C-alpha positions in Angstrom: -25.1 6.9 -20.8 -26.6 6.8 -17.3 -27.2 3.3 -16.1 -24.8 1.7 -18.5 -23.4 -1.5 -17.1 -19.6 -1.8 -17.3 -19.7 -5.5 -17.4 -22.7 -7.8 -17.9 -24.5 -8.1 -14.5 -25.1 -11.8 -14.9 -23.9 -13.9 -12.0 -22.4 -16.4 -14.3 -19.8 -13.9 -15.5 -18.0 -13.9 -12.2 -16.2 -16.6 -10.2 -18.5 -18.5 -7.8 -17.1 -16.8 -4.7 -17.9 -13.4 -6.1 -21.4 -13.9 -7.3 -23.1 -13.0 -4.1 -21.3 -9.6 -4.1 -21.2 -7.9 -7.4 -24.0 -6.3 -9.5 -22.1 -3.3 -10.8 -23.9 -0.7 -12.9 -22.2 2.6 -13.5 -23.8 6.0 -13.6 -21.7 9.0 -14.1 -21.7 11.6 -11.3 -23.8 14.6 -12.3 -20.6 16.7 -12.3 -18.8 14.5 -14.7 -18.9 15.1 -18.4 -20.0 12.2 -20.6 -16.6 12.3 -22.5 -14.7 11.7 -19.3 -17.1 9.0 -18.2 -16.6 7.1 -21.5 -12.8 7.5 -21.1 -12.9 5.9 -17.7 -15.0 3.0 -19.0 -12.6 2.4 -21.9 -9.6 2.5 -19.5 -11.3 0.1 -17.1 -12.0 -2.3 -19.9 -8.4 -2.0 -21.0 -7.3 -3.4 -17.6 -9.1 -6.6 -18.6 -7.6 -6.9 -22.1 -4.1 -5.4 -21.9 -1.0 -6.2 -19.8 0.6 -3.7 -17.6 2.5 -0.9 -19.4 5.5 -1.9 -17.4 5.2 -5.6 -17.9 8.0 -5.7 -20.6 10.5 -3.9 -18.4 13.0 -5.8 -16.3 13.6 -5.1 -12.6 16.4 -2.6 -12.3 17.4 0.4 -10.3 18.3 3.7 -11.9 21.3 5.4 -10.3 20.6 8.5 -12.1 17.6 9.1 -9.8 19.8 8.9 -6.7 19.1 11.4 -4.0 22.0 13.4 -2.7 20.4 15.4 0.2 21.5 12.7 2.7 25.0 11.3 3.4 23.6 8.0 4.6 21.5 6.6 1.8 20.4 6.9 -1.8 16.9 6.7 -3.3 16.5 4.7 -6.5 13.6 4.4 -8.8 13.1 0.7 -9.4 10.9 -1.4 -11.6 9.8 -4.2 -9.3 8.4 -7.5 -10.5 5.0 -8.1 -8.9 2.3 -10.7 -9.4 0.9 -11.8 -12.7 4.1 -11.1 -14.6 3.7 -7.3 -14.1 6.0 -4.6 -13.0 5.3 -1.8 -10.4 7.2 1.4 -10.0 8.8 1.8 -6.6 11.4 3.5 -4.6 14.3 1.5 -3.2 16.3 3.2 -0.5 19.7 1.8 0.2 22.2 2.7 2.9 25.0 4.6 1.1 27.8 2.2 1.7 25.8 -0.4 -0.1 24.6 1.7 -3.0 27.8 2.5 -4.9 26.6 0.4 -7.8 22.9 1.0 -7.7 22.6 0.1 -11.4 23.2 -3.5 -10.4 21.7 -3.3 -6.9 19.7 -6.5 -7.4 22.8 -8.7 -8.0 25.8 -6.8 -6.6 27.6 -8.8 -4.0 27.4 -7.0 -0.7 29.9 -7.3 2.1 27.4 -6.2 4.8 23.8 -7.1 4.9 21.1 -4.8 6.3 17.6 -5.2 7.7 14.9 -4.2 5.3 11.4 -2.8 5.6 8.6 -3.0 3.1 6.5 0.1 3.5 2.9 0.0 2.4 1.1 3.3 1.7 -2.4 4.1 2.8 -5.7 4.6 0.8 -7.1 7.9 1.9 -9.2 8.1 -1.3 -6.2 10.0 -2.7 -4.9 8.2 -5.7 -2.6 10.7 -7.5 0.3 9.5 -5.4 1.2 6.2 -3.8 4.8 5.6 -2.8 5.3 9.4 -2.6 3.2 9.4 0.5 6.1 7.6 2.2 9.2 8.6 0.3 10.6 12.0 -0.4 10.9 12.4 -4.1 14.6 12.5 -5.2 15.6 16.0 -6.3 17.1 14.5 -9.5 13.9 12.6 -10.4 12.0 13.8 -13.6 9.3 15.2 -11.4 10.7 16.4 -8.1 7.8 18.5 -6.9 4.5 17.4 -5.5 1.3 19.3 -6.2 0.0 21.5 -3.3 -2.9 19.1 -2.9 -0.5 16.1 -2.6 1.7 17.9 -0.1 -1.3 18.9 1.9 -2.4 15.2 2.0 1.0 14.1 3.3 0.8 16.8 5.9 -2.6 15.7 7.2 -2.1 11.9 7.0 1.6 11.7 7.9 2.3 15.0 9.7 4.5 15.9 6.8 7.0 13.1 7.6 8.6 10.7 5.2 8.8 7.4 7.0 11.0 5.7 4.3 13.7 8.4 4.6 13.7 8.2 8.4 14.3 4.5 8.3 16.8 4.6 5.5 18.9 7.2 7.3 19.1 4.7 10.2 20.5 1.9 8.1 17.4 0.1 6.8 16.9 -0.9 3.2 13.4 0.3 2.4 11.1 -0.6 -0.5 7.8 1.1 -1.4 5.8 0.6 -4.5 2.6 2.1 -6.0 -0.3 -0.2 -5.1 -2.6 -1.0 -8.0 -4.9 2.0 -8.6 -2.5 4.6 -7.1 0.3 6.8 -8.5 1.8 5.4 -11.7 -0.7 2.6 -11.6 -3.8 4.9 -11.4 -6.3 5.2 -14.3 -6.3 8.2 -16.5 -4.0 10.2 -14.2 -3.6 13.9 -15.2 -0.3 15.2 -16.5 2.2 16.3 -14.0 1.5 19.9 -14.7 -2.3 19.6 -14.2 -3.9 22.3 -12.2 -5.3 21.7 -8.7 -8.9 21.6 -9.8 -8.1 18.8 -12.3 -6.2 16.9 -9.8 -9.0 17.0 -7.2 -11.5 16.0 -9.8 -9.3 13.0 -10.8 -9.1 11.8 -7.2 -12.9 12.3 -6.7 -13.6 10.3 -9.9 -11.4 7.4 -8.9 -13.0 7.3 -5.5 -16.4 6.8 -7.2 -15.2 4.2 -9.6 -13.7 1.8 -7.1 -16.6 -0.7 -7.4 -16.1 -0.8 -11.1 -12.3 -1.3 -10.7 -13.0 -4.2 -8.4 -15.1 -5.8 -11.2 -12.3 -5.2 -13.7 -9.8 -6.9 -11.4 -12.1 -9.9 -11.1 -12.3 -10.1 -14.8 -8.6 -9.7 -15.5 -7.0 -11.6 -12.5 -9.8 -13.9 -11.5 -9.6 -12.6 -7.9 -10.5 -9.6 -5.8 -8.7 -6.3 -6.0 -7.2 -6.7 -2.6 -6.0 -10.2 -3.4 -4.1 -8.7 -6.3 -2.6 -6.0 -4.0 -1.6 -8.6 -1.4 0.0 -10.8 -4.1 2.0 -7.8 -5.3 3.1 -7.1 -1.7 4.2 -10.7 -1.4 6.2 -10.3 -4.6 7.9 -7.2 -3.0 9.0 -9.4 -0.1 10.5 -11.8 -2.5 12.2 -8.9 -4.3 13.8 -7.7 -1.1 15.0 -11.2 -0.3 16.7 -11.3 -3.7 18.9 -8.3 -2.9 22.3 -9.2 -1.8 22.5 -6.2 0.6 19.4 -7.5 2.6 19.6 -9.8 5.5 16.8 -12.1 4.6 16.3 -13.1 8.3 15.6 -9.4 9.2 12.7 -8.2 6.9 9.8 -6.3 8.3 6.6 -4.7 6.9 4.8 -1.6 8.0 1.9 0.5 6.9 -0.5 3.2 8.1 -4.3 2.8 7.7 -5.0 0.8 4.5 -1.2 0.2 4.6 -1.6 -1.2 8.1 -4.4 -3.5 6.9 -2.0 -4.7 4.1 0.8 -5.2 6.6 -0.8 -7.6 9.1 -2.6 -9.5 6.3 0.7 -9.9 4.5 2.7 -11.0 7.6 0.0 -13.4 8.6 0.4 -15.2 5.3 4.1 -14.8 4.6 6.1 -16.4 7.3 9.4 -15.1 6.0 8.5 -11.7 7.4 10.3 -11.5 10.7 8.5 -8.4 12.2 5.3 -6.6 11.4 4.1 -3.2 12.5 0.8 -1.6 11.6 -0.9 1.7 12.4 -4.6 2.8 12.6 -6.4 -0.2 11.0 -7.9 -2.7 13.4 -11.5 -3.5 14.0 -14.0 -6.4 13.9 -16.2 -7.3 11.0 -19.2 -6.5 13.1 -17.9 -3.0 13.6 -16.3 -2.3 10.2 -17.9 1.1 9.6 -14.9 1.9 7.3 -16.1 -0.8 4.9 -19.5 0.7 4.3 -18.5 2.9 1.3 -16.9 2.7 -2.1 -13.4 2.2 -0.6 -14.6 -1.1 0.8 -14.0 -2.6 -2.6 -10.2 -2.1 -2.2 -10.2 -4.2 1.0 -12.8 -6.9 0.4 -11.6 -10.5 0.5 -14.5 -12.8 -0.4 -12.5 -16.0 0.4 -11.9 -14.8 3.9 -15.1 -12.9 4.6 -17.0 -15.7 6.4 -14.2 -17.4 8.2 -11.8 -15.4 10.4 -12.3 -12.0 12.0 -9.6 -9.3 11.6 -8.0 -9.7 15.0 -7.9 -13.5 14.4 -6.0 -13.0 11.2 -3.5 -10.6 12.9 -3.0 -13.2 15.7 -1.6 -15.6 13.1 1.5 -13.5 13.1 2.4 -14.9 16.5 4.9 -15.6 17.9 6.7 -13.2 15.6 6.9 -9.6 16.9 3.9 -7.4 16.1 3.3 -3.7 16.9 -0.1 -2.1 16.6 -0.2 1.6 16.8 -3.7 3.2 17.3 -5.2 6.5 18.2 -7.5 7.7 21.0 -9.7 9.8 18.8 -9.6 7.8 15.5 -12.9 8.6 13.8 -12.7 5.5 11.6 -11.7 3.0 14.3 -13.4 3.5 17.7 -11.0 3.1 20.6 -13.1 0.6 22.5 -13.4 -1.7 19.4 -9.6 -1.5 18.7 -8.8 -2.3 22.3 -11.1 -5.3 22.3 -9.2 -6.5 19.2 -5.9 -6.0 21.0 -7.1 -8.2 23.8 -8.0 -11.0 21.3 -4.7 -10.8 19.6 -2.7 -10.8 22.8 -4.2 -14.2 23.7 -2.1 -15.7 20.9 1.1 -14.4 22.5 2.8 -15.7 25.7 5.7 -13.3 25.5 6.1 -9.5 25.1 6.5 -9.9 21.3 3.1 -8.3 20.9 3.3 -4.6 21.6 0.9 -1.7 21.3 1.2 2.1 21.2 -1.8 4.4 22.0 -1.4 7.8 20.5 -3.3 11.0 21.4 -4.5 11.8 17.9 -7.2 11.3 15.2 -6.7 9.0 12.2 -3.1 10.1 11.3 0.5 9.1 11.7 2.3 11.4 14.1 5.8 12.0 15.3 5.0 9.8 18.4 3.8 7.1 16.0 7.1 7.3 14.2 9.1 7.2 17.4 7.3 4.0 18.5 7.8 2.4 15.1 11.6 3.1 15.1 12.0 1.9 18.7 10.1 -1.3 17.8 12.1 -2.0 14.7 15.4 -1.3 16.3 14.5 -3.6 19.2 13.3 -6.5 17.0 15.3 -6.5 13.7 
């Protein structure tokens, strides 16, 4: 009923570093039926009590899902081992000459090694898809069509482009998984044949329940939601390093928006990442307007909140190559603030390894963004 607390609000129920932050009571939106509200609560509670549905599966690639619309690479559906003994569904794109035996792609001896890129999808308050924001769904996959709403989202956020396919066609091994709470890891996701109204209601509901999901992550994993996402991303880097067709000295990460936030946080902590690129997520904690809503719960790092500012974290990537792409009219990240951050980051570099690209656009990934990304990766990997 309205006002019901998902988890007891006592401070003692949370780790010490979270107690200042969370008093989470849940009231169903007026437009949500009580039945659906109860269903969400049960599913959130199940996150605490039950392991991932994929946890029992081994990491493998399914050659039956290979894409055939390009002569240069194949797209494989993979079960990727991530943090906490769980598995995440992802797409692994492999240059064609190294994908003849995709069933054993993790341990097949490769004659040639390729650079690899871990792609990290955005937030966008659109949870029905994750990796599909970056990877064109293989035609032979069980569900090869996106909903009109999903397709519209990709058009608006990514200019209708699939970054993974562009990079794979140029000879990069590419991995992209569903982050926790997106795609196959979303809560109470509608069936694939759900109508548009149900899909939009689903995304709206998950947007509103992000504070509760944060609490569920604290309960299950003992750390913040983003800390879990970041640990999963670190596991993806380890997975790429385990592939025989990957040159472990040439691994990069990239993301747009929330994916960009993930990218430079990841590269700052994982020194095995040779190159980092990020688009449309750079600000200061003083100016973090984007973090003043429910979506802030997906990005909050309590251990980090009172120590380093965002540009100081990104500066820890130095002296490794870093590209920041930003937009002149980004309504989430004001140009003046982003450029101040760039000045701070540049002070950590004494070479041209730190590069930027200013795009005439709003908060979106454009063809110019992609061109700058490809040039940067080709020059540094």
